[in-house]
Steps between C-alpha positions, in 0.01 A plus 500: 500500500449427130678204345716598207509285191872432479773414747805670358640772280672382179860598458445576133191681377465255211437206732136405548343583834471185708160405633437436869465127571164540672381815331131526417565607141652226279665747268469826308325511165674667209215749486536600866878520471468732202234708673719556804784642290322816396271775622724624780583864563856631505594516869864603466580752774650823372652798672638291784736663749797315651447335840584738789826322581630484139787743568603303808487161326715641218759618756495158667562327167787739433661409833457130420655551157801675651556216746509224236647648182513275193270236648146400400269533802168316520243586766168307484170601661394139561201293397157423634491231768219248524286519810267214419448314172448784251487797737804709583626706789487874454818592315769717651800575283850443634628798694813520285294528181244747638778713651673534163194539275189609691318219318314226689397264218540124525749342258676833447879504466738796499814445293795737496710435190859631499539786255799732480587626846164402645193291433184510293194397698206304362191396691359171374127459555205304375323710237124537502327165459449384142163552332579306184538161669236562768746520790334816632172320577587130510820489702498508879741797498327674209385854560130418513582275795759697696495850347697672228873529502678809385616489142875514448464855371311600813764334718779695333324827581424402859841367599732688265659176379477342153266199521508167317303175501620284788416182310799571277739542793601139580633444147686830512658413834607157378686667215654769718878524525722663758463519878145479638349537845142418601295553816410144592191348651227674303481361147600140424474544123738794502746314720482192278586711197809630681603177674838472325579872514471594867654404832344503845780717637463771235122497525521541877716809449220649291239417764713647777559822307129548436428438868759751618382756244174521696666580835472876438158611380450776244237771537235299315552204731479710814172644377360154434608377843327795664188428294509137617538607862218754478262233370622265771417757768145517365488121502588493870225752568258276309592210726455696823151599387390136465662336801153426637418302184832320522413393855178352365688307230879451495836645399393451140264796531806712574695351212209554259442855616860599438504317166207708378701819554803346327300401192307825478799732532787279388595189309479254788638441846877501495513173695265272687328707768582397857181547704609335823270528801582381849779241519520483120697827527791288624519322163712736291338429165151397601311510168236233560286773653232256608504558877259678734516873573422560867459811713784524752755357255741680271485503121833505319425627150795488258383610156593708198334628184690447176468777241424440133874534438583224753635711788376374834459637849576280801344628821414332830289621788403304808155612612286425805189343350268668749684832472692495829827332595511300820784583737719209389423562132594866539821409682612274214375736231678800647825304514472420129413862427809618688712254303353619172566862592865413560515311170345782298736753657796294373385521136704774331746537213845372583375268773568131472198300385521289815483802733120520516474129575764519774335804658158337515632166626689672780182661630312170490785318674500766773126452553530122520776530761300763692195272505709209629433281195867457416811539710719801425712688450358632175833469318504129579143461376580671171829317450329162542182608322287388795237765429418322175281247683244783513610740222556228240557701180715776358378855556437584135576460132517696176166585343395563140356294217555193715384521859842360593675700230852464362533153653762385247734790577845419630526492880760777492260723306196425718524368856865601538450816297446868577172688477461757221230755420226333296518166674168386646480243777271374771563535873296231674609373842276254679453298816326164485413294806378164379192355664699192610812685623544387861804726551283812531219584742158382389372853443756548219408184312316537172587868457678604183580861407665640188509860380624562147548814296645577157797733533664697218862606546527872420794737459478610862348199675184311423130538422236265633275435200239337724496767773127560438427183700540563875757291684508605867258292709284790621487644147397161360209485746389856416529432125294181523229680696490781245490264200222295655307819564 
């Protein structure tokens, strides 16, 4: 990659651009500096339409305003994070900020100022990079290096929120009076400006509210989740088509194949892809993906495409690498499938959130007792949690802009809560027999199976958003054969 001339963006446009310590050019002549100021076409974008979710983000801000009347609310997007020296990780705005604005720009901050019975929202952003002081071509974050930013006028049209220069925000926050809350952990400069005005307890209340607000998805969110799942289904098909190439290389061929689909059709993967072949399937979050892919083994692929608006799918299929389950693989797989069927059936409005987990765990406990791997009765196994040696994890979680969405919600609103139409969750039971587990017959060891689908709670039950991917063992085999042609 090219080496930019300067290491940092000045806080004030009047400051000179700093030169890179080991840059090849010692400086910029007055003549070149003057030349670079002029001769550029007007590139202001006109006739912009609001982002598709503008109506929804406005409604979300209204709900936030109603919850905290008379208080200033500050929600930062976050800043770039260094990956190595002067290169950064790809930026992903905080979920709270993106949820309320639709914007995904680094350094952005949403501020809701109390006004009358409600609030006046302002989105604080970096304006287009300065051409007078050379920032646009000399600075490492100038637009000739990383691409143009939207002007503040453009941003106002896109997001339906008045926009201001974020470089003026810290001073404004330091002078602010009255109660203030901030979403912590994303922008140190913003937090420093508010250090004597906020409390951890009050800020946590803001974070919890914004987490619980996402429990029930609106129509836009449901559409984005379905879009993410549809792309994910195509990503799984991509993987099945190249299993022969993965056998010649490693699990990374699977990871890379799915990633291509995620980047072509979406923003990214929603989380690190788990491409776990053979005994690696028994490691719940196997993301090293550097192991062999062998015929006769199973591949546990847990992956999801994230849309350009940050909504992610989260789907798992356990596939026979050579296209056919062995008898013991099918036995274990079918048990997990039966457990998942019971879990999905328990997802409906008015049900307790825990019901789908309990239903799936009961089936798995029954199978383990039936197979003689744990002593019954089943009620004893469940009471003592003995099945967890092989089931390990919970049977699902909320899904949305975070793969494990709404994690800051109160326990009584989430795990101890009641399902409502519009909630979206995963149902993902599994059985994992570790390669070194001497308590099970040798034929079980090294086999891990998980089946995961994304389930939307509807008015009259549920809808499996990922139903396009076969789940039953015989259907999985027929699907793989058809995809491979």
